[in-house]
N, C-alpha and C positions, 0 to 999 in steps of 0.2 A: 664726791657723788658720782656714780656711774650712770652713764646715759648710753642706752643701746638703741639702735635703729630697729624698726619692726622687722626688716629683712634679716638682721643678725639674730633676733630672737627666733624668727621662724626657722632659719637655717639651723640653729642649735637644736630646736624641737625636732626637726627632720633627722638631723645626724643622731640624736638620742633614740628615735624610733627605729632607724636602720640598725643601730647597735643592738637594740632589744630584739629585733627581728633576727638579727645574725645569731645572737646568743640562743634564741629559741630553736633556730635551725641547727646549730651546732649540737644542742642537746638531743634533738631528734636523730641526727647522724650518730652520735655516740650510742644512743639506744638501739638503733638499727644494727650497729656494729656488734653490740652485745648479743642482740637477738640472733643475728647470723651465727655467731659462735655457739650459741646455746641450742639452736635448732628450731625449725619452723613450728614445732608443737609445743614449745616451752612457754613458760609464763612470761618470760622476758620478751618473746615475740608478741604476745598479747599486749604487753604494755607499751612496746615500741610502735606497733601498728596503731594502737589507740591514740597515742601521742601525735604521731605524724599525721594521721587523718584528721584529728582535732586541730592541729596547727594550720594545716592547709585549708581547712574549712573556714577558719578565722581570716587567713590571708586572701582567699577567693572572695569572701564577703567584703573585705576592705577594698580590694582591687575593683570590685563591681560597683562600689559606691560612687556617687557623683562628686563627692568631695575629694576623691583620690586625685592627686596632681600629676601622676605619671602620664606620659603620652598614651593616647588611646590604643595605639597598636601594640605597645609594650604591655599594657594592661591585659589586652586580649591574649598575647602570647603567654604571659604568666598564668592567666586563668586556664588556658589550655594545658599547660604543664601541670598545674594543680589538679585539674580533673584527671589527667593521666596518672599522677601519683596516687590519688584517691582510688583509682581503678585497680592499680598495681597492688596497693594495700589489701584490697578485697581479693585480688588473685592469690596473693600469699595466704591471706586468712582462710580461704577455702581450699588451699592446697593445689591450685591450678598452676602455680609458680612456686618453686622452692629456693630460688636464688634471690638474695637481697642486694646483689651487686648493682643492678640498673637503678634501684631505688636509692641506694646509698650514693651513687654517682650523680644523679640528677640533682639531689638535694645538696650535694657538695657543690656543684656548679653554681646553683642558685645562691648559696651561701657565700661563695667567693664574689659573686656579684654585688653582694651587700656591704663589702669592705670599702 
C-alpha cells in the first residue's frame, strides 16, 4: 500500500500544472512562429493571436487569484508581462506592429521559466 504525504501530493499537482502551462505556452509559441511565416494578415495569425491572448487571459486570472501560491512580487511581474503580451497581440492585430519576434521571445522566456 502506498502512502503519500500531503506535501508530496501537492508537489506532484504543482509539477503537473507547470507542465500543462509549459505545454500550452509551447503551443502558443509554435502558432506564433507559423503566423510569423504566414504573414500578419493570414488566418494563421488570427489563430495564433487568439490563442495567445486567451492563454494569457487565463494565466493572468490565475495569477490574480488569492489561491495562487507564487510570491506576490513574482505574480505582479508576471501579470505585467501578461498585460504587455495582450497589448502586443492587439498591436499586431491592428497592424501597428508587424514583427512577431518580441512576442515570441517573451513567451519563450516565460516558457523556459516553467521548466
